[in-house]
C-alpha positions in Angstrom: -11.7 -3.4 -209.7 -9.2 -2.6 -206.7 -9.2 0.4 -204.4 -5.6 1.4 -205.5 -2.8 0.4 -207.6 0.9 1.0 -207.9 2.3 1.7 -211.4 6.3 2.4 -212.0 8.1 4.3 -214.6 10.2 2.5 -217.1 12.4 4.1 -219.6 12.3 7.8 -220.4 13.6 7.5 -223.9 15.2 5.0 -226.3 18.5 3.8 -224.8 17.7 4.8 -221.1 18.7 2.6 -218.3 16.5 -0.1 -217.2 18.2 -1.3 -214.2 16.3 1.1 -211.9 13.2 -0.8 -213.0 14.3 -3.8 -211.4 14.3 -2.0 -207.9 10.7 -1.1 -208.8 9.7 -4.7 -209.5 11.5 -6.3 -206.7 11.0 -3.7 -203.9 8.4 -1.3 -205.1 5.2 -3.5 -205.0 4.2 -2.3 -208.5 1.5 -4.1 -210.6 2.4 -2.3 -213.8 5.5 -0.8 -215.4 4.8 1.9 -218.3 7.8 2.6 -220.4 8.2 5.6 -222.9 10.7 4.8 -225.4 9.6 7.6 -228.0 11.0 11.1 -227.4 9.9 13.7 -229.7 12.5 12.8 -232.3 12.8 9.2 -231.9 10.6 8.4 -234.8 13.2 9.9 -237.2 15.9 7.7 -235.8 13.6 4.7 -236.2 12.8 5.8 -239.8 16.6 5.7 -240.6 16.7 2.0 -239.3 13.7 0.9 -241.3 15.3 2.7 -244.5 18.3 0.1 -243.8 16.0 -2.9 -242.9 12.4 -3.0 -243.4 12.0 -5.4 -240.5 13.2 -2.6 -238.2 11.6 0.8 -237.2 11.2 -0.1 -233.5 13.1 0.6 -230.4 15.4 -2.4 -230.3 16.3 -1.8 -226.7 13.0 -3.4 -225.7 14.1 -7.0 -226.4 17.1 -6.9 -224.0 15.1 -4.9 -221.5 12.3 -7.6 -221.2 14.8 -10.3 -221.2 16.0 -8.9 -218.0 12.8 -7.8 -216.5 10.2 -10.5 -217.3 11.7 -13.3 -215.2 11.2 -10.9 -212.2 7.8 -9.6 -213.5 6.2 -12.8 -214.2 6.2 -14.5 -210.5 4.8 -11.2 -209.2 2.2 -10.7 -211.8 3.6 -7.2 -212.9 2.4 -6.1 -216.3 4.3 -4.1 -218.9 3.1 -1.4 -221.2 5.4 0.4 -223.7 5.5 2.5 -226.9 8.7 0.7 -228.1 6.9 -0.5 -231.3 7.6 2.9 -232.9 7.0 2.7 -236.6 6.6 -1.3 -236.5 4.9 -2.3 -233.3 4.1 -5.7 -234.7 7.8 -6.3 -235.5 8.8 -5.3 -232.2 6.3 -7.7 -230.5 7.4 -10.6 -232.7 11.0 -9.9 -231.7 10.1 -10.0 -228.0 8.1 -12.9 -228.4 10.9 -14.8 -230.2 13.6 -13.9 -227.7 11.4 -14.7 -224.6 10.1 -18.1 -226.2 13.9 -19.1 -226.7 13.9 -19.1 -222.9 10.9 -21.0 -222.4 8.8 -17.9 -221.5 5.4 -17.2 -223.1 3.7 -14.1 -221.8 0.5 -12.8 -223.4 1.5 -10.0 -226.0 -0.7 -7.5 -227.4 -0.1 -4.9 -230.4 -1.6 -1.5 -230.6 -1.3 -0.1 -234.0 -3.4 2.3 -236.2 -1.4 5.5 -235.5 0.2 5.4 -239.1 -1.5 8.2 -241.0 1.0 8.8 -243.6 -1.2 8.0 -246.3 -3.7 10.5 -245.3 -1.1 13.2 -245.1 -0.1 12.6 -248.6 -3.6 12.9 -249.9 -3.4 16.0 -252.3 -6.7 17.8 -251.2 -5.7 18.1 -247.5 -3.6 21.2 -245.9 -2.4 19.5 -242.7 -0.8 22.9 -241.4 2.3 23.0 -239.5 1.4 23.5 -235.7 4.0 26.2 -235.2 4.2 28.0 -238.4 0.7 27.5 -240.1 2.5 26.5 -243.3 0.8 24.0 -245.7 2.2 20.7 -245.8 2.0 20.8 -249.8 5.7 21.8 -250.4 6.9 18.6 -248.2 4.3 16.3 -249.0 6.2 14.2 -251.6 9.1 14.1 -249.2 7.2 12.7 -246.2 8.3 9.3 -245.1 6.2 8.7 -241.8 3.2 10.3 -240.2 1.8 9.0 -236.8 -1.0 10.2 -234.6 -0.9 10.2 -231.1 -3.1 7.6 -229.8 -4.8 7.6 -226.3 -5.4 5.2 -223.6 -8.5 3.2 -225.0 -6.6 0.5 -226.9 -4.2 -0.1 -224.0 -7.2 -0.6 -221.7 -8.6 -3.1 -224.2 -5.4 -5.0 -224.1 -5.2 -5.3 -220.6 -8.9 -6.1 -220.4 -8.2 -9.1 -222.7 -5.4 -10.3 -220.5 -2.1 -8.9 -222.0 1.0 -9.4 -219.9 2.8 -7.2 -222.3 1.4 -4.2 -224.4 3.4 -2.8 -227.2 2.4 0.1 -229.1 3.4 2.6 -231.9 3.1 6.3 -231.2 0.7 7.0 -228.3 0.6 10.1 -226.2 3.4 9.2 -223.5 1.2 9.8 -220.4 -1.5 7.5 -222.0 1.0 4.6 -221.4 0.3 5.2 -217.6 -3.4 6.2 -217.9 -4.4 2.8 -219.7 -3.4 0.8 -216.6 -5.1 3.1 -214.3 -8.2 3.2 -216.2 -8.3 -0.7 -216.5 -7.1 -1.3 -212.9 -9.4 1.2 -211.2 -12.5 1.0 -213.4 -12.5 4.6 -214.4 -14.5 5.7 -217.3 -13.0 6.7 -220.6 -15.9 7.4 -222.9 -18.0 10.2 -224.4 -20.4 9.5 -221.6 -17.8 10.5 -218.9 -19.0 13.0 -216.2 -17.0 16.0 -214.7 -15.9 13.6 -211.8 -14.8 11.1 -214.4 -12.6 13.7 -216.3 -11.3 14.8 -213.0 -10.0 11.3 -212.5 -8.6 11.0 -215.7 -6.8 14.3 -215.2 -5.3 13.0 -212.1 -4.3 9.8 -214.0 -2.9 11.9 -216.8 -0.8 14.0 -214.3 0.6 10.8 -212.8 1.6 9.7 -216.3 3.2 13.1 -216.9 5.2 12.7 -213.6 6.4 9.2 -214.4 6.9 9.4 -218.2 10.7 10.7 -217.9 12.1 8.0 -215.8 14.7 9.3 -213.2 13.8 12.9 -214.1 10.9 12.4 -211.9 12.8 11.4 -208.9 15.7 13.9 -208.6 17.5 13.2 -211.9 18.4 16.1 -214.2 17.4 18.3 -211.3 17.9 22.1 -212.3 18.0 24.0 -209.0 21.3 25.7 -208.7 23.3 24.4 -206.0 20.7 22.0 -204.7 21.1 19.4 -207.5 24.2 18.4 -205.4 22.0 17.4 -202.5 20.3 14.7 -204.6 21.5 11.4 -203.1 23.2 8.5 -204.9 22.3 9.2 -208.5 24.4 6.3 -209.6 21.7 4.1 -208.1 18.5 6.3 -208.8 15.0 4.8 -208.2 12.5 5.6 -210.8 9.4 7.2 -209.6 6.2 5.0 -208.7 2.9 6.2 -208.4 0.2 4.7 -205.9 -3.2 5.8 -207.2 -6.4 5.6 -205.5 -9.9 5.0 -207.1 -10.9 8.5 -206.6 -7.8 9.8 -208.2 -5.7 10.6 -205.2 -2.0 9.7 -206.0 1.1 9.5 -204.0 4.6 9.8 -205.9 7.3 7.8 -204.3 10.1 5.3 -205.3 11.4 1.9 -204.4 13.1 1.9 -200.9 17.0 1.7 -200.8 17.2 3.5 -204.1 19.0 6.8 -204.8 17.3 10.0 -206.1 14.9 12.2 -204.4 11.1 12.5 -204.3 10.0 15.6 -202.8 8.0 18.8 -203.6 10.7 20.4 -205.5 11.7 17.6 -207.7 8.0 16.6 -208.4 7.1 20.2 -209.3 10.0 20.6 -211.8 8.6 17.5 -213.7 5.1 18.7 -213.4 6.0 21.9 -215.4 8.3 20.0 -217.8 7.2 20.6 -221.4 3.9 22.3 -220.4 3.1 25.1 -222.7 -0.2 26.1 -221.0 -0.5 24.4 -217.6 -4.4 25.3 -217.7 -4.8 23.3 -221.0 -2.6 20.5 -221.5 -4.0 18.5 -224.2 -4.0 14.7 -224.5 -6.3 12.4 -226.5 -8.3 11.2 -223.5 -8.7 14.5 -221.5 -7.7 18.2 -221.3 -5.7 18.8 -218.2 -6.1 21.9 -216.0 -3.2 22.1 -213.5 -4.4 25.2 -211.8 -5.7 23.6 -208.8 -3.2 20.8 -208.3 -1.9 20.3 -204.8 1.5 18.7 -204.0 1.9 17.9 -200.4 5.3 16.8 -199.3 4.9 13.9 -196.8 8.7 13.3 -196.3 10.4 10.0 -196.8 10.1 10.4 -200.6 6.5 10.6 -200.9 4.4 13.4 -202.4 0.6 13.4 -202.3 -1.2 14.7 -205.4 -4.5 16.0 -205.5 -6.6 18.7 -207.4 -6.0 17.9 -211.2 -9.2 19.1 -213.2 -10.2 17.7 -216.6 -12.2 18.5 -219.6 -13.5 16.6 -222.6 -10.7 16.0 -225.3 -10.9 18.0 -228.5 -12.0 16.1 -231.9 -8.4 16.4 -233.2 -5.3 14.2 -232.6 -1.7 15.6 -232.8 0.6 14.1 -235.5 4.2 14.1 -235.8 5.3 13.6 -239.5 8.9 13.5 -240.8 10.1 14.5 -244.3 13.4 14.0 -246.1 15.1 17.5 -245.6 18.5 17.2 -247.2 22.0 16.2 -245.8 24.2 17.3 -242.9 27.9 17.1 -242.5 29.9 18.4 -239.5 33.4 19.0 -238.5 35.0 19.7 -235.3 38.5 20.8 -234.9 40.5 23.3 -232.8 43.9 25.3 -232.2 46.1 25.9 -229.3 47.8 28.9 -227.9 49.2 31.2 -228.8 46.7 33.4 -230.7 44.1 30.5 -230.8 41.1 32.7 -231.2 42.7 34.3 -234.4 43.7 31.0 -235.8 40.0 29.6 -235.5 38.7 32.8 -237.2 41.3 32.6 -240.0 40.6 28.9 -240.5 36.7 29.3 -240.6 37.4 32.3 -243.1 39.4 30.0 -245.3 36.6 27.2 -245.3 33.8 29.8 -246.2 36.2 31.1 -249.1 36.6 27.4 -250.4 32.7 26.9 -250.3 32.3 30.2 -252.4 35.2 29.3 -254.9 34.0 25.6 -255.4 30.5 26.8 -255.8 29.2 24.3 -253.2 25.4 25.0 -252.6 24.2 24.9 -249.1 21.3 26.0 -247.0 22.9 26.7 -243.9 26.5 26.9 -242.3 26.1 26.8 -238.6 29.2 27.9 -236.4 29.6 27.4 -232.6 32.5 27.2 -230.3 32.4 24.2 -227.7 33.2 25.5 -224.3 32.2 29.2 -225.2 28.8 29.2 -226.5 27.6 25.8 -227.6 25.4 25.3 -224.4 23.8 28.8 -224.2 24.2 30.2 -227.7 23.5 33.8 -227.9 22.9 34.0 -224.3 26.5 33.6 -223.9 28.4 36.5 -225.2 32.0 35.8 -226.2 34.9 37.5 -224.2 37.1 39.9 -226.1 39.5 38.6 -228.8 42.6 39.6 -226.5 41.3 37.1 -223.8 40.3 34.4 -226.2 43.8 34.4 -227.8 45.2 33.6 -224.5 43.2 30.5 -224.0 45.1 27.3 -224.1 42.8 26.0 -227.0 39.5 26.9 -228.7 37.6 24.4 -230.6 35.0 25.4 -233.5 32.2 23.1 -234.7 30.8 23.8 -238.3 27.8 22.2 -239.6 26.9 22.3 -243.2 23.3 21.7 -244.2 22.7 21.1 -248.0 20.0 19.5 -250.4 23.0 18.0 -252.4 24.5 14.8 -250.9 27.7 15.3 -253.0 28.2 18.6 -251.2 27.8 17.1 -247.8 30.2 14.2 -248.8 32.9 16.9 -250.1 32.6 19.1 -247.0 35.2 17.0 -245.1 37.6 17.2 -248.0 38.0 21.0 -247.4 39.8 20.5 -244.1 42.8 18.0 -243.9 45.2 20.1 -245.9 45.1 22.8 -243.2 47.0 20.6 -240.9 50.3 21.6 -242.6 49.1 24.6 -244.8 47.0 26.5 -242.4 47.3 28.4 -239.1 49.8 26.7 -236.7 49.1 24.0 -234.0 45.9 22.5 -235.0 44.3 20.0 -232.6 43.0 17.7 -235.1 39.8 17.0 -236.9 36.8 15.0 -235.8 33.9 14.0 -238.5 35.6 14.2 -241.7 34.1 11.4 -243.5 30.5 11.3 -242.3 27.3 12.5 -243.8 23.8 12.2 -242.3 20.5 12.5 -244.1 18.4 14.8 -242.4 14.7 14.4 -241.5 12.5 17.4 -241.0 9.7 17.3 -238.4 6.1 18.3 -239.4 3.8 18.6 -236.4 0.1 18.7 -237.3 -3.4 17.9 -236.3 -5.8 15.3 -237.8 -9.5 14.8 -237.1 -9.9 12.1 -234.5 -12.6 10.3 -236.6 -9.9 9.6 -239.3 -7.8 7.6 -237.0 -8.6 4.2 -235.9 -6.6 2.4 -233.4 -6.2 -1.5 -234.0 -5.5 -4.1 -231.4 -3.9 -7.7 -231.9 -3.3 -10.3 -229.7 -0.3 -12.6 -230.5 -0.9 -16.3 -230.3 1.1 -17.8 -227.4 3.8 -19.9 -228.8 4.2 -23.4 -227.0 
């Protein structure tokens, strides 16, 4: 057990940039990197991969990422935790091990699984109500294709206790990726016997994880303050946030020297409130965080002190994200130029709607938006008068058809090309004419904690 440890942010989503992690390893004096590859909808992407190839289902960027980072990590003793395993953590671990072994590198790799609860969701005598609507899962039960509970930090702690250099998990709570190394490295208590003081330390650790889980967003990236975002230095070479955490839970948020971005009171507080519905009850599998007493003290020089997080015992339920087959989508984008650009778009749109009716093509929704006019802010962006719109140099329209019938989605693109010569004049061309996507609906729900059992496996070190 040490007095303090330093942990750095890895990716914030599947496909994020890992080059800033290099600076954290080389100049940030970190002992751990925690990397969050699973945004809220990433499992749906991985499910489509798995449908094409059962050996996939994991975030494939973990392989080239560790090929880049491991030779830097190994001599410095830096350890790596990630949830890139997605729907297939063992497959991810084996792919990493094979790639590294080909270079003569042989880290100790741990695999955390047990988050897959699909079979339980498919049990006929269970409701598993939708978290937002309260609807029963029964109407979509037979269409479910994955269901994964958000595990906590405990199996990560166990993996690190057993000497893992790299820990690859399936779906765990984002901040648990960071809390695990903190519990392991600082000797914190993570059990039913935890005291109020223990829970406050865990709450500090959970806050650290929340501040670091979104990579560069925690150090000035994606900064939303009007005008002030221009003052964030050198985003092209941003440094990801690093936390220095002490045994009593006191933490300092910083970044590696000589990197871009900014860590100050404003950038940290923006990330603190990101995706938080109730700051007095931020639920996780390990602790319920109350942010009400948090103090952020800007010490200058890209360093912010964090204290005051309060924690309470976790609930007896875990969040689950499930996915179900929800029909098909086809989308077309095309535009018209001046003169009368708006009237042309409206006429073309009416022609498409007419064809859908006349050809009796069943659909659930036809979504229409106008890029450059209202696609960013939707109903909060009222359209200018038609007279003004008609004077614009060009106007584009995006139409998205959602249907339960694949043949209808496949045929949507065939409604458009003829308008190039037989519709309103001066079309700007079409995008997406021959592409159909299967849709996966998301079903968030809760499951009793005692029905989920995390599993830990250590891969044998290849010689």
